[in-house]
C-alpha positions as a Markdown table, in Angstrom:
| # | Residue | x | y | z |
|---|---|---|---|---|
| 1 | Unk | 81.3 | 85.7 | 98.3 |
| 2 | Unk | 82.3 | 85.1 | 101.5 |
| 3 | Unk | 84.0 | 88.3 | 103.6 |
| 4 | Unk | 87.0 | 87.9 | 105.5 |
| 5 | Unk | 86.5 | 87.3 | 109.3 |
| 6 | Unk | 88.2 | 89.8 | 110.8 |
| 7 | Unk | 87.3 | 88.9 | 114.4 |
| 8 | Unk | 89.7 | 88.5 | 117.0 |
| 9 | Unk | 91.1 | 85.4 | 117.1 |
| 10 | Unk | 92.0 | 83.7 | 120.2 |
| 11 | Unk | 95.7 | 82.7 | 120.8 |
| 12 | Unk | 95.2 | 81.2 | 124.2 |
| 13 | Unk | 95.6 | 82.0 | 127.7 |
| 14 | Unk | 92.7 | 84.5 | 127.0 |
| 15 | Unk | 94.8 | 86.2 | 124.7 |
| 16 | Unk | 92.4 | 87.5 | 121.5 |
| 17 | Unk | 94.1 | 89.4 | 119.1 |
| 18 | Unk | 93.1 | 91.3 | 115.4 |
| 19 | Unk | 94.4 | 88.4 | 112.8 |
| 20 | Unk | 97.1 | 90.9 | 111.8 |
| 21 | Unk | 99.2 | 92.7 | 113.9 |
| 22 | Unk | 102.6 | 94.7 | 113.7 |
| 23 | Unk | 106.3 | 93.6 | 114.3 |
| 24 | Unk | 108.5 | 96.1 | 114.9 |
| 25 | Unk | 111.7 | 94.9 | 114.0 |
| 26 | Unk | 112.8 | 97.5 | 111.6 |
| 27 | Unk | 112.3 | 100.3 | 114.4 |
| 28 | Unk | 115.9 | 101.9 | 115.4 |
| 29 | Unk | 118.3 | 99.8 | 112.8 |
| 30 | Unk | 119.7 | 102.7 | 111.9 |
| 31 | Unk | 123.2 | 103.6 | 113.1 |
| 32 | Unk | 123.2 | 107.2 | 112.2 |
| 33 | Unk | 121.7 | 108.9 | 115.4 |
| 34 | Unk | 120.8 | 111.4 | 113.2 |
| 35 | Unk | 119.0 | 109.6 | 111.2 |
| 36 | Unk | 117.3 | 107.3 | 113.7 |
| 37 | Unk | 115.6 | 110.5 | 115.5 |
| 38 | Unk | 114.0 | 111.2 | 112.1 |
| 39 | Unk | 112.9 | 107.7 | 111.8 |
| 40 | Unk | 111.6 | 107.6 | 115.1 |
| 41 | Unk | 108.6 | 109.8 | 114.3 |
| 42 | Unk | 108.0 | 108.2 | 111.3 |
| 43 | Unk | 107.6 | 104.9 | 112.6 |
| 44 | Unk | 105.3 | 106.3 | 115.6 |
| 45 | Unk | 103.1 | 107.7 | 113.3 |
| 46 | Unk | 103.1 | 104.2 | 111.7 |
| 47 | Unk | 102.3 | 102.9 | 115.0 |
| 48 | Unk | 99.5 | 105.1 | 115.6 |
| 49 | Unk | 97.9 | 104.2 | 112.2 |
| 50 | Unk | 98.5 | 100.6 | 113.0 |
| 51 | Unk | 96.1 | 101.4 | 116.0 |
| 52 | Unk | 93.5 | 103.3 | 113.5 |
| 53 | Unk | 93.4 | 100.6 | 111.5 |
| 54 | Unk | 92.4 | 98.1 | 114.1 |
| 55 | Unk | 95.7 | 96.3 | 114.8 |
| 56 | Unk | 95.7 | 94.9 | 118.5 |
| 57 | Unk | 99.3 | 92.9 | 118.8 |
| 58 | Unk | 102.5 | 94.6 | 118.7 |
| 59 | Unk | 105.4 | 92.7 | 118.6 |
| 60 | Unk | 109.2 | 93.5 | 119.5 |
| 61 | Unk | 112.4 | 92.1 | 121.1 |
| 62 | Unk | 115.0 | 93.4 | 123.0 |
| 63 | Unk | 117.4 | 92.9 | 120.5 |
| 64 | Unk | 115.8 | 94.7 | 118.0 |
| 65 | Unk | 117.6 | 98.0 | 117.8 |
| 66 | Unk | 118.9 | 97.0 | 121.5 |
| 67 | Unk | 115.9 | 97.8 | 123.1 |
| 68 | Unk | 114.6 | 101.0 | 120.9 |
| 69 | Unk | 112.3 | 99.1 | 119.6 |
| 70 | Unk | 110.7 | 98.6 | 122.8 |
| 71 | Unk | 111.0 | 102.2 | 123.9 |
| 72 | Unk | 109.1 | 103.2 | 121.1 |
| 73 | Unk | 106.2 | 100.9 | 121.3 |
| 74 | Unk | 106.3 | 102.5 | 124.8 |
| 75 | Unk | 105.5 | 105.8 | 123.8 |
| 76 | Unk | 102.5 | 104.2 | 121.8 |
| 77 | Unk | 101.4 | 102.6 | 124.7 |
| 78 | Unk | 101.6 | 105.6 | 126.9 |
| 79 | Unk | 99.2 | 107.5 | 124.4 |
| 80 | Unk | 96.5 | 104.6 | 124.8 |
| 81 | Unk | 96.4 | 104.0 | 128.4 |
| 82 | Unk | 93.0 | 103.0 | 127.9 |
| 83 | Unk | 92.8 | 100.7 | 125.1 |
| 84 | Unk | 93.8 | 97.1 | 125.2 |
| 85 | Unk | 96.8 | 96.4 | 123.0 |
| 86 | Unk | 98.6 | 93.2 | 123.3 |
| 87 | Unk | 102.0 | 93.5 | 124.0 |
| 88 | Unk | 104.6 | 90.6 | 122.7 |
| 89 | Unk | 108.2 | 90.7 | 123.7 |
| 90 | Unk | 111.3 | 88.2 | 123.3 |
| 91 | Unk | 114.4 | 86.9 | 125.1 |
| 92 | Unk | 117.3 | 85.2 | 124.1 |
| 93 | Unk | 119.5 | 87.2 | 121.8 |
| 94 | Unk | 121.2 | 89.6 | 124.2 |
| 95 | Unk | 124.1 | 88.1 | 125.7 |
| 96 | Unk | 125.1 | 91.7 | 127.5 |
| 97 | Unk | 127.8 | 90.9 | 130.4 |
| 98 | Unk | 126.3 | 87.2 | 131.3 |
| 99 | Unk | 128.1 | 83.9 | 130.1 |
| 100 | Unk | 125.2 | 83.5 | 127.8 |
| 101 | Unk | 121.8 | 84.9 | 126.8 |
| 102 | Unk | 120.1 | 82.7 | 129.0 |
| 103 | Unk | 122.7 | 81.9 | 132.0 |
| 104 | Unk | 121.5 | 82.5 | 135.5 |
| 105 | Unk | 118.8 | 85.6 | 136.1 |
| 106 | Unk | 119.7 | 86.8 | 132.7 |
| 107 | Unk | 115.9 | 86.2 | 131.7 |
| 108 | Unk | 114.8 | 88.0 | 134.8 |
| 109 | Unk | 117.1 | 90.9 | 134.2 |
| 110 | Unk | 116.1 | 91.4 | 130.5 |
| 111 | Unk | 112.4 | 91.3 | 131.4 |
| 112 | Unk | 112.7 | 94.2 | 133.8 |
| 113 | Unk | 114.7 | 96.0 | 131.2 |
| 114 | Unk | 112.0 | 95.4 | 128.6 |
| 115 | Unk | 109.1 | 96.4 | 130.9 |
| 116 | Unk | 111.1 | 99.7 | 131.7 |
| 117 | Unk | 111.3 | 100.0 | 128.2 |
| 118 | Unk | 107.6 | 99.5 | 127.2 |
| 119 | Unk | 106.7 | 101.6 | 130.3 |
| 120 | Unk | 104.3 | 98.7 | 131.6 |
| 121 | Unk | 103.9 | 96.4 | 134.3 |
| 122 | Unk | 103.3 | 93.1 | 132.5 |
| 123 | Unk | 103.6 | 91.1 | 128.7 |
| 124 | Unk | 101.0 | 89.4 | 127.6 |
| 125 | Unk | 103.8 | 87.4 | 125.7 |
| 126 | Unk | 107.5 | 86.7 | 126.5 |
| 127 | Unk | 109.1 | 84.6 | 123.7 |
| 128 | Unk | 112.2 | 82.6 | 124.1 |
| 129 | Unk | 113.8 | 83.7 | 120.6 |
| 130 | Unk | 116.6 | 81.2 | 120.5 |
| 131 | Unk | 117.0 | 77.3 | 120.7 |
| 132 | Unk | 120.4 | 77.8 | 121.7 |
| 133 | Unk | 120.5 | 77.0 | 125.5 |
| 134 | Unk | 124.3 | 76.3 | 125.7 |
| 135 | Unk | 126.3 | 73.4 | 125.2 |
| 136 | Unk | 124.3 | 70.2 | 126.5 |
| 137 | Unk | 121.3 | 72.5 | 126.9 |
| 138 | Unk | 122.8 | 73.6 | 130.0 |
| 139 | Unk | 120.5 | 76.5 | 130.9 |
| 140 | Unk | 117.4 | 74.9 | 129.2 |
| 141 | Unk | 116.0 | 74.2 | 132.7 |
| 142 | Unk | 116.7 | 77.3 | 134.2 |
| 143 | Unk | 115.2 | 79.1 | 131.4 |
| 144 | Unk | 111.7 | 77.0 | 131.6 |
| 145 | Unk | 111.4 | 77.5 | 135.5 |
| 146 | Unk | 112.3 | 81.5 | 134.8 |
| 147 | Unk | 109.7 | 81.8 | 132.4 |
| 148 | Unk | 106.9 | 79.8 | 134.3 |
| 149 | Unk | 107.1 | 81.7 | 137.3 |
| 150 | Unk | 107.2 | 85.2 | 135.3 |
| 151 | Unk | 103.6 | 83.1 | 134.1 |
| 152 | Unk | 102.6 | 81.9 | 137.8 |
| 153 | Unk | 102.8 | 85.4 | 139.2 |
| 154 | Unk | 101.0 | 87.5 | 136.5 |
| 155 | Unk | 103.8 | 88.9 | 135.2 |
| 156 | Unk | 103.6 | 87.2 | 132.1 |
| 157 | Unk | 100.3 | 86.3 | 130.7 |
| 158 | Unk | 101.8 | 83.4 | 128.3 |
| 159 | Unk | 104.7 | 81.6 | 127.1 |
| 160 | Unk | 106.3 | 81.8 | 123.7 |
| 161 | Unk | 109.0 | 79.8 | 121.4 |
| 162 | Unk | 110.3 | 79.9 | 118.5 |
| 163 | Unk | 109.0 | 77.6 | 115.5 |
| 164 | Unk | 110.7 | 75.5 | 113.8 |
| 165 | Unk | 112.5 | 76.8 | 110.5 |
| 166 | Unk | 115.3 | 75.7 | 108.1 |
| 167 | Unk | 116.9 | 77.5 | 105.2 |
| 168 | Unk | 116.0 | 77.0 | 101.4 |
| 169 | Unk | 117.9 | 74.3 | 100.2 |
| 170 | Unk | 117.6 | 72.5 | 103.5 |
| 171 | Unk | 118.0 | 68.4 | 102.6 |
| 172 | Unk | 115.3 | 66.2 | 104.5 |
| 173 | Unk | 117.9 | 65.3 | 106.8 |
| 174 | Unk | 118.1 | 69.1 | 107.8 |
| 175 | Unk | 114.4 | 69.2 | 108.2 |
| 176 | Unk | 114.1 | 66.5 | 110.4 |
| 177 | Unk | 116.4 | 67.1 | 112.4 |
| 178 | Unk | 115.0 | 70.9 | 112.8 |
| 179 | Unk | 111.7 | 69.4 | 113.7 |
| 180 | Unk | 113.2 | 67.0 | 116.0 |
| 181 | Unk | 114.5 | 70.0 | 118.1 |
| 182 | Unk | 111.6 | 71.7 | 117.8 |
| 183 | Unk | 109.7 | 68.7 | 119.1 |
| 184 | Unk | 112.2 | 67.9 | 121.9 |
| 185 | Unk | 112.0 | 72.0 | 123.1 |
| 186 | Unk | 108.0 | 72.1 | 122.7 |
| 187 | Unk | 107.5 | 69.0 | 125.0 |
| 188 | Unk | 109.8 | 70.6 | 127.9 |
| 189 | Unk | 109.0 | 74.3 | 127.4 |
| 190 | Unk | 104.9 | 73.5 | 126.6 |
| 191 | Unk | 104.4 | 77.1 | 124.9 |
| 192 | Unk | 101.2 | 78.4 | 125.2 |
| 193 | Unk | 102.0 | 80.3 | 121.6 |
| 194 | Unk | 104.6 | 79.7 | 118.8 |
| 195 | Unk | 106.4 | 82.5 | 116.9 |
| 196 | Unk | 107.6 | 81.4 | 113.7 |
| 197 | Unk | 108.4 | 83.2 | 110.0 |
| 198 | Unk | 106.5 | 81.5 | 108.0 |
| 199 | Unk | 105.4 | 82.5 | 104.3 |
| 200 | Unk | 104.9 | 81.0 | 101.0 |
| 201 | Unk | 108.2 | 80.4 | 100.5 |
| 202 | Unk | 108.8 | 78.7 | 103.7 |
| 203 | Unk | 110.2 | 75.2 | 103.3 |
| 204 | Unk | 108.0 | 72.6 | 104.4 |
| 205 | Unk | 108.5 | 70.9 | 107.8 |
| 206 | Unk | 106.6 | 67.9 | 109.2 |
| 207 | Unk | 106.0 | 67.7 | 112.8 |
| 208 | Unk | 104.4 | 64.2 | 113.9 |
| 209 | Unk | 103.1 | 63.6 | 110.8 |
| 210 | Unk | 101.6 | 67.1 | 110.8 |
| 211 | Unk | 101.9 | 70.8 | 109.3 |
| 212 | Unk | 102.1 | 73.5 | 112.1 |
| 213 | Unk | 98.9 | 74.5 | 112.1 |
| 214 | Unk | 97.4 | 71.2 | 112.9 |
| 215 | Unk | 100.1 | 70.3 | 115.0 |
| 216 | Unk | 99.6 | 73.7 | 117.6 |
| 217 | Unk | 95.9 | 73.4 | 117.2 |
| 218 | Unk | 96.2 | 69.5 | 118.5 |
| 219 | Unk | 98.2 | 71.0 | 121.8 |
| 220 | Unk | 96.1 | 73.9 | 121.9 |
| 221 | Unk | 98.9 | 76.8 | 121.6 |
| 222 | Unk | 98.4 | 80.0 | 119.3 |
| 223 | Unk | 100.5 | 80.4 | 116.2 |
| 224 | Unk | 102.2 | 83.8 | 115.7 |
| 225 | Unk | 103.2 | 84.2 | 111.7 |
| 226 | Unk | 105.9 | 86.8 | 111.5 |
| 227 | Unk | 107.5 | 87.6 | 107.7 |
| 228 | Unk | 104.3 | 86.6 | 105.7 |
| 229 | Unk | 105.2 | 88.7 | 102.8 |
| 230 | Unk | 108.9 | 87.2 | 102.7 |
| 231 | Unk | 110.2 | 90.9 | 103.6 |
| 232 | Unk | 108.2 | 92.3 | 100.7 |
| 233 | Unk | 109.1 | 89.5 | 98.1 |
| 234 | Unk | 105.5 | 88.3 | 97.7 |
| 235 | Unk | 104.3 | 91.5 | 97.0 |
| 236 | Unk | 106.3 | 91.7 | 93.7 |
| 237 | Unk | 108.1 | 94.9 | 95.0 |
| 238 | Unk | 110.9 | 93.6 | 97.2 |
| 239 | Unk | 113.3 | 96.3 | 98.4 |
| 240 | Unk | 116.7 | 95.7 | 97.8 |
| 241 | Unk | 118.2 | 94.7 | 101.3 |
| 242 | Unk | 116.3 | 91.6 | 101.0 |
| 243 | Unk | 118.5 | 90.2 | 98.0 |
| 244 | Unk | 122.0 | 89.4 | 98.2 |
| 245 | Unk | 124.3 | 90.0 | 95.0 |
| 246 | Unk | 125.1 | 86.8 | 93.3 |
| 247 | Unk | 128.1 | 85.5 | 95.2 |
| 248 | Unk | 127.6 | 87.0 | 98.2 |
| 249 | Unk | 126.7 | 85.2 | 101.8 |
| 250 | Unk | 126.3 | 88.2 | 104.5 |
| 251 | Unk | 122.5 | 89.6 | 105.0 |
| 252 | Unk | 121.5 | 91.8 | 107.3 |
| 253 | Unk | 119.7 | 90.0 | 110.5 |
| 254 | Unk | 116.0 | 88.6 | 109.9 |
| 255 | Unk | 116.1 | 89.1 | 105.8 |
| 256 | Unk | 115.7 | 86.3 | 103.4 |
| 257 | Unk | 118.6 | 85.0 | 102.4 |
| 258 | Unk | 117.8 | 84.7 | 98.5 |
| 259 | Unk | 120.1 | 85.8 | 96.3 |
| 260 | Unk | 119.2 | 88.2 | 93.0 |
| 261 | Unk | 118.6 | 85.0 | 90.8 |
| 262 | Unk | 116.4 | 83.3 | 93.5 |
| 263 | Unk | 114.8 | 86.9 | 93.6 |
| 264 | Unk | 114.4 | 86.8 | 89.8 |
| 265 | Unk | 112.7 | 83.2 | 90.0 |
| 266 | Unk | 110.6 | 84.3 | 92.7 |
| 267 | Unk | 109.3 | 87.3 | 90.5 |
| 268 | Unk | 108.6 | 85.0 | 87.8 |
| 269 | Unk | 106.8 | 82.4 | 89.5 |
| 270 | Unk | 104.2 | 85.4 | 90.7 |
| 271 | Unk | 103.4 | 86.0 | 87.4 |
| 272 | Unk | 101.2 | 83.0 | 87.1 |
| 273 | Unk | 99.2 | 84.6 | 90.3 |
| 274 | Unk | 99.4 | 88.4 | 88.3 |
| 275 | Unk | 97.9 | 86.3 | 85.3 |
| 276 | Unk | 95.0 | 84.6 | 87.3 |
| 277 | Unk | 93.9 | 87.4 | 90.0 |
| 278 | Unk | 95.1 | 90.8 | 88.0 |
| 279 | Unk | 97.5 | 93.0 | 88.6 |
| 280 | Unk | 95.9 | 95.8 | 90.7 |
| 281 | Unk | 97.8 | 97.1 | 93.3 |
| 282 | Unk | 97.8 | 95.3 | 96.8 |
| 283 | Unk | 96.5 | 91.8 | 94.7 |
| 284 | Unk | 99.5 | 89.9 | 95.6 |
| 285 | Unk | 99.7 | 91.2 | 99.0 |
| 286 | Unk | 96.4 | 90.1 | 99.6 |
| 287 | Unk | 97.0 | 86.6 | 98.4 |
| 288 | Unk | 99.9 | 86.4 | 100.5 |
| 289 | Unk | 98.5 | 87.4 | 103.6 |
| 290 | Unk | 95.3 | 85.6 | 103.3 |
| 291 | Unk | 97.0 | 82.5 | 101.8 |
| 292 | Unk | 98.6 | 82.4 | 105.5 |
| 293 | Unk | 95.9 | 83.9 | 107.9 |
| 294 | Unk | 93.4 | 81.2 | 106.4 |
| 295 | Unk | 95.4 | 78.1 | 107.2 |
| 296 | Unk | 94.0 | 78.2 | 111.1 |
| 297 | Unk | 91.7 | 80.1 | 113.1 |
| 298 | Unk | 94.2 | 80.3 | 115.8 |
| 299 | Unk | 97.0 | 81.9 | 114.0 |
| 300 | Unk | 97.8 | 86.0 | 113.7 |
| 301 | Unk | 100.6 | 87.5 | 111.4 |
| 302 | Unk | 102.8 | 90.3 | 112.0 |
| 303 | Unk | 103.7 | 92.7 | 109.6 |
| 304 | Unk | 106.8 | 94.8 | 109.8 |
| 305 | Unk | 106.5 | 98.4 | 107.9 |
| 306 | Unk | 108.8 | 101.4 | 106.2 |
| 307 | Unk | 105.5 | 103.3 | 105.5 |
| 308 | Unk | 102.0 | 104.3 | 106.7 |
| 309 | Unk | 101.2 | 103.2 | 102.9 |
| 310 | Unk | 102.2 | 99.8 | 103.6 |
| 311 | Unk | 100.1 | 99.4 | 106.8 |
| 312 | Unk | 97.1 | 100.5 | 105.3 |
| 313 | Unk | 97.9 | 98.4 | 102.0 |
| 314 | Unk | 98.2 | 95.2 | 104.5 |
| 315 | Unk | 95.1 | 95.6 | 106.8 |
| 316 | Unk | 93.1 | 96.6 | 103.3 |
| 317 | Unk | 93.7 | 93.5 | 102.6 |
| 318 | Unk | 91.6 | 92.3 | 105.4 |
| 319 | Unk | 88.7 | 94.2 | 104.3 |
| 320 | Unk | 87.0 | 92.1 | 101.5 |
| 321 | Unk | 86.6 | 89.0 | 100.5 |
| 322 | Unk | 88.2 | 85.5 | 101.7 |
| 323 | Unk | 90.1 | 83.2 | 99.5 |
| 324 | Unk | 87.7 | 80.2 | 98.3 |
| 325 | Unk | 88.6 | 77.1 | 97.8 |
| 326 | Unk | 89.7 | 76.8 | 94.4 |
| 327 | Unk | 91.6 | 79.9 | 94.6 |
| 328 | Unk | 93.7 | 78.4 | 97.4 |
| 329 | Unk | 94.3 | 75.6 | 95.3 |
| 330 | Unk | 95.4 | 77.8 | 92.7 |
| 331 | Unk | 97.9 | 80.0 | 95.0 |
| 332 | Unk | 99.4 | 77.1 | 96.8 |
| 333 | Unk | 99.9 | 75.4 | 93.5 |
| 334 | Unk | 101.9 | 78.4 | 91.9 |
| 335 | Unk | 104.1 | 79.1 | 95.1 |
| 336 | Unk | 104.8 | 75.2 | 95.4 |
| 337 | Unk | 106.5 | 75.4 | 92.1 |
| 338 | Unk | 108.4 | 78.5 | 93.3 |
| 339 | Unk | 109.3 | 77.1 | 96.5 |
| 340 | Unk | 110.8 | 74.1 | 94.6 |
| 341 | Unk | 112.4 | 76.5 | 91.9 |
| 342 | Unk | 114.2 | 77.9 | 94.8 |
| 343 | Unk | 115.5 | 75.0 | 96.6 |
| 344 | Unk | 116.1 | 73.2 | 93.3 |
| 345 | Unk | 118.6 | 76.0 | 92.8 |
| 346 | Unk | 120.0 | 76.3 | 96.2 |
| 347 | Unk | 121.1 | 72.5 | 95.9 |
| 348 | Unk | 122.5 | 72.7 | 92.7 |
| 349 | Unk | 124.8 | 75.8 | 94.3 |
| 350 | Unk | 126.1 | 73.8 | 96.9 |
| 351 | Unk | 129.5 | 72.9 | 97.3 |
| 352 | Unk | 129.5 | 68.8 | 95.9 |
| 353 | Unk | 131.8 | 66.7 | 97.6 |
| 354 | Unk | 135.6 | 66.1 | 96.3 |
| 355 | Unk | 135.9 | 62.8 | 95.2 |
| 356 | Unk | 138.9 | 60.9 | 95.5 |
């Protein structure tokens, strides 16, 4: 069998990254200062282990722990001054005292704070993390100008933008509207890299008749896939925090909006893969990660973690054989059935119009 190609992938603008990177979104989320201090050492150990496992791309944002994740990553970077680690951060969620997250020179101010947090003089990737540019896109032009200026002076090597995403149960019209909005912004921003939530459960969105991978390849843009394991759902060991109780609509930021009933449907659907590929520890994780990474050679995925063991399992998935074409067909068929079931259930649960 052919071994999985774990050599670095070119994302554009001279940025080469290991196929699997680390997302720092879980760092610093505790509201208990004492617990946060304990978690800091825990997460820093995880980041160190990721470097040992070969990770080169570390993805964060100014809104992750209100800058705390950036500061934690900065500690790691100071420990490896001679190692080429790629830093990726985002802007567009924190407004502070500005009238809007993209208003005036707010991007510049946030960028300077990000550099200070990371203890670095430049960023490899800086991403516009929101499609909200104010009423009638009032701040879009200024945001593009600031991002391009940062790239032109060498403070940022590549510009990113968030990719298209719709919730489960989205109608065809909602998907088309999402695609149209993304295409409009993509043509104006002209990003070097698209950062997007993507995994086997992600509703399919078509861009100019193509999927995201063919579209970005045609335009020469790299892709970073976030949440490839659907926050644990695709590993068969979903944490409770990713599931909502029946009737609940409130969820933690960044977590999937699956109810417990839909999560149970995912679990049942994964049984097909267990029967076909076996039930050894890490099997479902391997299938989820490789099915994403084998979509295209210009994409990488970033995984979150709450333990070193999770990182070791994820990176260990890349040391074996690649998935064959026949295996990918089996996997995609199983995932498609799960997606269809979730979407049908979501639509049935949507409020129906009142007939007069």
